[in-house]
VOBA-1610 file (N, C-alpha, C; in pm, whole numbers, padded with zeros to 5 digits, always signed):
BEGIN
Unk+00652-00817+01754Unk+00641-00912+01645Unk+00741-00878+01536Unk+00822-00970+01497Unk+00923-00948+01394Unk+00860-00965+01256Unk+00882-00869+01168Unk+00823-00873+01035Unk+00926-00899+00926Unk+01049-00907+00964Unk+01153-00929+00866Unk+01281-00865+00913Unk+01388-00896+00845Unk+01517-00840+00881Unk+01520-00692+00845Unk+01591-00612+00924Unk+01605-00470+00888Unk+01669-00457+00750Unk+01629-00356+00680Unk+01678-00335+00544Unk+01811-00261+00546Unk+01887-00277+00439Unk+02019-00216+00431Unk+02020-00086+00351Unk+01906-00044+00301Unk+01898+00082+00227Unk+01796+00172+00296Unk+01812+00302+00274Unk+01716+00397+00330Unk+01592+00401+00241Unk+01477+00375+00300Unk+01350+00382+00229Unk+01258+00471+00310Unk+01191+00564+00240Unk+01089+00643+00308Unk+00955+00615+00243Unk+00849+00629+00323Unk+00718+00587+00275Unk+00608+00681+00320Unk+00499+00676+00245Unk+00374+00739+00281Unk+00268+00632+00294Unk+00179+00647+00389Unk+00073+00550+00412Unk-00061+00621+00400Unk-00153+00556+00327Unk-00285+00613+00305Unk-00391+00511+00347Unk-00478+00550+00438Unk-00595+00470+00471Unk-00712+00527+00393Unk-00781+00441+00319Unk-00898+00481+00242Unk-01020+00424+00313Unk-01097+00514+00376Unk-01214+00471+00451Unk-01306+00589+00476Unk-01428+00579+00430Unk-01526+00684+00455Unk-01548+00704+00604Unk-01569+00594+00676Unk-01601+00604+00819Unk-01484+00656+00901Unk-01363+00611+00871Unk-01247+00662+00945Unk-01223+00809+00912Unk-01243+00847+00788Unk-01225+00986+00747Unk-01322+01077+00823Unk-01445+01030+00842Unk-01545+01108+00914Unk-01531+01097+01066Unk-01437+01015+01113Unk-01417+01000+01256Unk-01516+00907+01323Unk-01588+00829+01244Unk-01688+00737+01298Unk-01629+00602+01339Unk-01510+00573+01289Unk-01445+00447+01322Unk-01295+00471+01329Unk-01233+00413+01430Unk-01088+00425+01444Unk-01019+00348+01331Unk-00918+00410+01273Unk-00837+00342+01172Unk-00741+00248+01243Unk-00754+00120+01219Unk-00663+00023+01280Unk-00566-00035+01177Unk-00595-00022+01049Unk-00509-00080+00945Unk-00387+00007+00913Unk-00406+00138+00905Unk-00293+00227+00880Unk-00183+00211+00983Unk-00217+00210+01114Unk-00114+00190+01216Unk-00042+00055+01205Unk-00111-00049+01157Unk-00045-00179+01137Unk+00062-00166+01029Unk+00029-00099+00920Unk+00126-00078+00812Unk+00246-00001+00864Unk+00219+00107+00936Unk+00327+00191+00989Unk+00418+00110+01080Unk+00360+00031+01169Unk+00440-00050+01263Unk+00524-00153+01188Unk+00464-00219+01088Unk+00538-00320+01013Unk+00652-00258+00933Unk+00627-00144+00870Unk+00733-00078+00793Unk+00845-00028+00884Unk+00808+00034+00994Unk+00909+00083+01089Unk+00993-00031+01144Unk+00932-00149+01160Unk+01005-00262+01218Unk+01121-00309+01130Unk+01118-00274+01002Unk+01230-00309+00913Unk+01313-00187+00876Unk+01286-00073+00940Unk+01369+00045+00920Unk+01319+00145+00819Unk+01197+00130+00770Unk+01141+00227+00676Unk+01098+00351+00754Unk+01133+00469+00702Unk+01093+00594+00764Unk+00958+00638+00707Unk+00863+00666+00794Unk+00731+00711+00752Unk+00734+00863+00741Unk+00713+00914+00619Unk+00718+01057+00591Unk+00583+01121+00618Unk+00475+01053+00581Unk+00342+01110+00598Unk+00240+00997+00606Unk+00127+01028+00670Unk+00016+00934+00683Unk-00113+01014+00668Unk-00203+00963+00586Unk-00331+01032+00565Unk-00446+00933+00565Unk-00560+00983+00610Unk-00685+00910+00598Unk-00770+00988+00499Unk-00814+00921+00393Unk-00898+00985+00293Unk-01026+00903+00275Unk-01133+00965+00229Unk-01256+00890+00203Unk-01244+00811+00073Unk-01341+00726+00050Unk-01345+00647-00074Unk-01389+00738-00189Unk-01307+00834-00220Unk-01331+00929-00329Unk-01210+00926-00420Unk-01230+00885-00544Unk-01120+00865-00638Unk-01027+00986-00646Unk-01083+01106-00659Unk-01000+01226-00674Unk-00913+01251-00551Unk-00966+01224-00433Unk-00888+01246-00310Unk-00778+01142-00294Unk-00804+01019-00337Unk-00701+00914-00334Unk-00589+00950-00432Unk-00628+00991-00552Unk-00530+01032-00653Unk-00446+01148-00602Unk-00510+01247-00543Unk-00439+01364-00492Unk-00336+01324-00385Unk-00376+01236-00293Unk-00284+01192-00187Unk-00165+01117-00247Unk-00191+01027-00341Unk-00082+00951-00402Unk+00012+01042-00480Unk-00044+01136-00557Unk+00041+01228-00634Unk+00123+01317-00541Unk+00063+01363-00433Unk+00136+01446-00337Unk+00253+01369-00278Unk+00228+01246-00236Unk+00334+01164-00177Unk+00446+01138-00278Unk+00408+01101-00401Unk+00508+01064-00502Unk+00579+01186-00561Unk+00503+01287-00598Unk+00559+01399-00674Unk+00614+01512-00587Unk+00552+01539-00475Unk+00595+01649-00390Unk+00683+01604-00274Unk+00647+01493-00211Unk+00726+01443-00097Unk+00833+01344-00140Unk+00828+01301-00265Unk+00929+01210-00323Unk+00953+01085-00239Unk+00845+01025-00190Unk+00862+00901-00113Unk+00900+00787-00207Unk+00969+00689-00153Unk+01006+00571-00229Unk+00890+00473-00242Unk+00800+00477-00144Unk+00697+00375-00132Unk+00569+00438-00080Unk+00458+00400-00142Unk+00325+00437-00091Unk+00250+00306-00068Unk+00201+00289+00053Unk+00116+00174+00084Unk-00021+00229+00120Unk-00123+00181+00050Unk-00260+00219+00085Unk-00332+00098+00142Unk-00432+00125+00224Unk-00516+00020+00280Unk-00661+00061+00262Unk-00741-00033+00214Unk-00883-00009+00198Unk-00924+00025+00056Unk-01051+00001+00028Unk-01108+00037-00101Unk-01073-00055-00216Unk-01032-00180-00186Unk-00988-00271-00292Unk-01087-00382-00322Unk-01203-00377-00258Unk-01301-00485-00275Unk-01400-00460-00386Unk-01517-00517-00371Unk-01618-00514-00475Unk-01731-00414-00450Unk-01727-00347-00338Unk-01831-00249-00306Unk-01832-00137-00408Unk-01950-00079-00435Unk-01955+00034-00528Unk-01864+00151-00486Unk-01836+00166-00358Unk-01751+00276-00310Unk-01602+00242-00319Unk-01566+00117-00346Unk-01426+00075-00352Unk-01364+00119-00484Unk-01282+00226-00478Unk-01224+00283-00600Unk-01072+00300-00592Unk-01010+00243-00488Unk-00865+00258-00475Unk-00789+00203-00596Unk-00824+00084-00649Unk-00751+00035-00766Unk-00763+00128-00887Unk-00882+00182-00909Unk-00901+00272-01023Unk-00819+00400-01005Unk-00816+00452-00883Unk-00734+00570-00855Unk-00586+00539-00878Unk-00543+00425-00831Unk-00402+00386-00847Unk-00366+00370-00994Unk-00455+00308-01071Unk-00428+00291-01214Unk-00416+00426-01285Unk-00488+00526-01237Unk-00478+00660-01296Unk-00347+00730-01259Unk-00282+00683-01153Unk-00161+00749-01102Unk-00033+00683-01152Unk-00033+00551-01164Unk+00092+00480-01196Unk+00128+00489-01344Unk+00260+00475-01368Unk+00312+00470-01505Unk+00314+00327-01557Unk+00338+00232-01466Unk+00341+00091-01506Unk+00303+00005-01386Unk+00241-00109-01416Unk+00199-00202-01312Unk+00311-00298-01277Unk+00302-00351-01156Unk+00390-00460-01112Unk+00299-00577-01076Unk+00254-00650-01178Unk+00155-00755-01154Unk+00203-00869-01064Unk+00333-00890-01058Unk+00383-00996-00971Unk+00349-00972-00825Unk+00353-00847-00782Unk+00316-00813-00644Unk+00168-00844-00623Unk+00085-00801-00717Unk-00059-00826-00708Unk-00088-00976-00702Unk-00024-01050-00792Unk-00046-01196-00800Unk-00001-01265-00672Unk+00114-01227-00620Unk+00167-01290-00499Unk+00073-01267-00380Unk+00025-01143-00366Unk-00065-01114-00254Unk-00194-01194-00265Unk-00252-01201-00384Unk-00377-01277-00400Unk-00355-01426-00380Unk-00245-01478-00435Unk-00218-01621-00422Unk-00202-01662-00276Unk-00125-01584-00202Unk-00104-01617-00060Unk-00232-01595+00020Unk-00308-01492-00013Unk-00434-01467+00057Unk-00533-01581+00038Unk-00534-01637-00083Unk-00627-01747-00111Unk-00592-01874-00035Unk-00466-01886+00011Unk-00429-02000+00095Unk-00494-01987+00233Unk-00528-01864+00271Unk-00586-01836+00403Unk-00738-01834+00395Unk-00792-01771+00289Unk-00936-01760+00273Unk-00971-01755+00124Unk-01081-01819+00085Unk-01121-01808-00056Unk-01158-01666-00095Unk-01187-01581+00003Unk-01220-01442-00026Unk-01102-01363-00080Unk-00981-01417-00067Unk-00863-01351-00120Unk-00874-01324-00270Unk-00949-01408-00339Unk-00965-01389-00484Unk-01051-01268-00518Unk-01118-01212-00419Unk-01205-01097-00444Unk-01130-00963-00438Unk-01004-00967-00397Unk-00926-00844-00390Unk-00893-00793-00530Unk-00907-00663-00545Unk-00872-00599-00672Unk-00748-00512-00655Unk-00670-00538-00552Unk-00552-00458-00520Unk-00459-00446-00641Unk-00403-00327-00658Unk-00313-00296-00768Unk-00178-00256-00709Unk-00073-00282-00784Unk+00061-00236-00747Unk+00128-00182-00874Unk+00208-00079-00856Unk+00274-00023-00972Unk+00372+00086-00934Unk+00429+00149-01036Unk+00532+00250-01016Unk+00488+00381-01080Unk+00506+00489-01005Unk+00491+00624-01057Unk+00626+00692-01040Unk+00691+00724-01150Unk+00822+00787-01140Unk+00918+00697-01064Unk+00962+00743-00947Unk+01055+00667-00863Unk+00985+00615-00737Unk+00852+00599-00743Unk+00774+00557-00626Unk+00698+00428-00655Unk+00715+00330-00568Unk+00639+00206-00574Unk+00511+00225-00494Unk+00398+00191-00555Unk+00267+00206-00491Unk+00202+00069-00481Unk+00157+00034-00361Unk+00094-00097-00338Unk-00036-00077-00261Unk-00146-00133-00315Unk-00274-00133-00244Unk-00283-00259-00159Unk-00330-00242-00036Unk-00358-00355+00052Unk-00506-00355+00088Unk-00557-00468+00133Unk-00696-00473+00178Unk-00719-00382+00298Unk-00842-00374+00344Unk-00877-00282+00451Unk-00869-00336+00592Unk-00876-00467+00611Unk-00877-00519+00748Unk-00735-00533+00803Unk-00716-00508+00932Unk-00581-00522+00990Unk-00523-00662+00971Unk-00605-00765+00983Unk-00557-00903+00964Unk-00506-00922+00821Unk-00585-00878+00723Unk-00544-00892+00583Unk-00423-00805+00551Unk-00412-00688+00615Unk-00294-00603+00597Unk-00169-00677+00642Unk-00173-00736+00761Unk-00057-00811+00811Unk-00020-00924+00716Unk-00120-00998+00671Unk-00093-01112+00584Unk-00034-01070+00450Unk-00091-00968+00387Unk-00044-00929+00255Unk+00086-00849+00259Unk+00100-00760+00356Unk+00224-00683+00365Unk+00342-00773+00397Unk+00320-00876+00478Unk+00430-00967+00510Unk+00478-01042+00385Unk+00392-01057+00287Unk+00429-01124+00162Unk+00526-01037+00080Unk+00500-00905+00078Unk+00581-00817-00007Unk+00703-00757+00063Unk+00703-00755+00196Unk+00816-00692+00267Unk+00953-00741+00221Unk+00975-00871+00205Unk+01109-00916+00167Unk+01157-00863+00032Unk+01065-00831-00057Unk+01103-00785-00191Unk+01116-00633-00201Unk+01070-00560-00101Unk+01069-00413-00110Unk+01206-00350-00133Unk+01309-00383-00055Unk+01439-00318-00080Unk+01491-00339-00222Unk+01479-00460-00273Unk+01525-00488-00409Unk+01444-00409-00511Unk+01312-00406-00492Unk+01226-00331-00583Unk+01263-00183-00583Unk+01284-00126-00467Unk+01319+00017-00457Unk+01453+00043-00525Unk+01549-00045-00506Unk+01680-00028-00572Unk+01666-00032-00723Unk+01582-00122-00775Unk+01559-00128-00919Unk+01495+00001-00968Unk+01394+00048-00898Unk+01324+00171-00936Unk+01420+00290-00936Unk+01511+00290-00840Unk+01611+00398-00833Unk+01715+00388-00944Unk+01719+00274-01014Unk+01816+00255-01123Unk+01951+00207-01076Unk+01957+00155-00954Unk+02086+00111-00899Unk+02115-00035-00925Unk+02019-00107-00975Unk+02039-00251-01005Unk+02008-00274-01151
//
């Protein structure tokens, strides 16, 4: 499945699945691999992949490690963006980022609502920490494909801006 044209710049990424059940090994993670496949299909190099539980401190730690120690250009998370009491990915992301990129959030919700009215229930956040773009995606593989396909075309330009080259 083609997800977009290959990119002309080198981008490396970290992927985080946020799921209590996948972390405990009770359910196979199917969303993280979808993200990895879609990113690889446009030439993004995956530096690291982690599964963490719906625990704010562990999400924060994974994001900070990817951004500050591994110096990835992009972090994509999946899961923990809904209304459940355990869904804390947006709060963790807000604690990590220096500034939000609301256009990414708005675009994902707007396109999701064309598919399902439940798209309006997403609390996904996007923003920048240092030189790293961080984007939260929903938890289901179907929603991951739909929302990531919305942002893929803008990723190279966003990364170039963050790097200060544009």
